[in-house]
C-alpha positions, 0 to 999 in steps of 0.5 A: 461489527458483524461480517457476512459468511463468505458466499459461494464464489459462483453466485453474486456476492452481497451487492454485486450485480455479476457472478463469477460465471458471468465474468468468466464468460465475458473473458472467454468471449473477449479472448475468442473474439480477439483470436477470431480477428487475428490476435496472436495472443490476448488477455482480458480482465473483468472487475466490479467494485461496490462500497459505502463511505460515510463521513461526519464532522462535529457530530453531524453527518457530512457525506454518504457515498455509494460507489459501484464500478465495473470494467472490462479491460483487453490487451491484444498482441500482434506478434511483438506489438500490443494494444489495450482498451477498456469499457464499462459496458458489458454488452456484446457490441461493446465487448467486440468494439473494445477488442477491435479498439485494442487490435487497432492500437496494436496495429499502429504501435512499434514492435517491442521485443519485450512485449508479450504474455508471460511464459506458460511455465511462470503462470499459476496452476489452476490449484495455485490460482484458486488458493483461498487466502481469506480475503473476502469479508463483506461488511453487513453495515448500512449508512445509518450504522456506519454513520453511528460508528464514525460519530462514536470515533469522532466523539471519543476523540473530542472527549479525550481532552478539553484541548481537542477543540475541533475536528477535520472529521471521521469516516467509515468505509466498507469496500468489496470487489471481485474480478476474473482474468484470463489469457490465450495461454489458458490461464484462468483465475479470479477471486473476491476481496474486501477492505474496510476502514475507520478514520478520524482527524482531531485538532488540538489547540491551546492559548499562547502568547502569540495567539493560539497553537493548533495541531492536527493529527489523525489515525485509522484502522484498515482491515480485510475483515470488519471484525479485525478493525480496532474499536472506533473509540480506541481509534478516536482516543489515540488520534486525539493523544497524537494531536495533543502531544504535538501542542507547543511544538517548536523549531530546533537549531540546524544539526546532524543527529541520529533520527528515529522514524516511527514505524508508520513513517519508516514504511516510507523508507521500505517503500523507497527501497521497493521503488528503487529495486522495481523493474521499471526504474531499473531498466530505465536506469532511473534508480540509485540501486542499479545492478544491486543484485547480490550486493550489500545495500542495507545494514548487515543485520537487516532482512526483508521477507515477502509473503504473498500468501499471508491470510487476510493480508492487504498485499496477499495475492495467489497470482499477479496482474498477469497470472504469474504465480506468487511465491514467498521469498527473501528480498534482502538477506543480511543486507544483501539484495536477493531479488528485484520486483519484476513484471514479465515486461521488465524482466525481459528488458533486464534479461532476468526471470519475472518475480510476479510483481505486475501490480506491485509488491506483496506483504513485506516484513522488514526485520533486524537480527539485532531486535530483542522482544523488549525493544518497544518504542521506549527502548528505541528512544533510549537507543536514540538517546539524543536526537530526533524522533519523526512521526510525520513526513511532508513533501515528496523530496526523494530523488530515486536516480541519486538517492538524495532524500529531503523531507519536511518533518515533525516529531519530538526532540529526545534528550537522555532517551526521553521525549523532551518537547515536540518539534515542527517546521524542520527538514531532514536530509540524507542519501538513501544509499547511506541511510540504508547502510546506517540503520542502527536498530529496528524496533519490536513495535511492529505496525502494518501500513498497507502491505508493509510491516516493520517497527520503528527504524533508527538511522545513525545520523541525518542532517536536520535543517531548522532555524 
């Protein structure tokens, strides 16, 4: 795998059709025109994305896709009324038509006291906006090479064991984009970024008395830089091993036992926490963690830290979607909520300060003060002792108003701290309020899934609905 050197930010990047300078001029033109027709405030963003995706199945190329997207989005404010419009046409006529469309929408919307641009003080400075977080590593790979890599990944899975008899395919994706954003308060900023991946989904099967047992699993590697991706063969073998481990799965009796979430599944618990403490859910009063600021909502040994300036992080941003400066912070300290996830709008609705989360959370790290360096997965299974080890969750059974949690699940039954056999077709249930406080341990087996990094998470007890 090779990665191109980072180009001059004022020149078109590999595959891009527009330069940063052209983007900046489009933003300046949109803002100037909006002001000329009567906008009290305005913002504009121009973006472009290009990429290549290749998928294979059973040793044959299935699809080769190239994508190219571009967009100009404008928000116009008339006092406390606002309108938004967008276009993929960068011509002067289309730009002016888009601005007028946003202006006309604003004219007929109701006034909203919370609407408006961020405060000047909250915006990122020019130096902060141009912080280099090492996010742009375009991948010099063509369709032929991407296809070979995907085939290697799938072949490694199929060759792992004779019981790997089929495949849902493998894929390689190379994506890169850049944008520029500005508003009438004087903020200007933008940067390029990239994200690449390798994935595969093998199927294992074995004869049974009832016919044939088939189990599917998958794995992938996704990084900003192609050189950081896991080897294609390693991705394939690990996906195959996961599928093989699920053969001869069985149901279990309904019970109430401790549950250990694999790190990839545990990321969903962290995601549920973010959702429940996000501004939109809070001001709409659709969260089970209303008024939780300064209160203990997780086990006292749990900390959550956010680092938006992590180099090459998938959730790294020098500023959010409104130009508000991002900062590292403790989200939870000793189980106590230190801050919410707020955009400018939601912060005004709640009477709080914005936290630079227009566009979502940044790099989150959930840790436990009880975790020891040797707390790998085997150690966590020993801590579980007897109960359920979950590796896959199904369905969307989370009620964010009440905290009720009910998901289909698959994994392994554990006895005496060791995996006894795989299980499937079960449902795990509880309430997130209780689950967060009943986190017994967090493993040292950290894994990063998207913008969330954490180890396996052990919950004291949950209800398991089985046969």
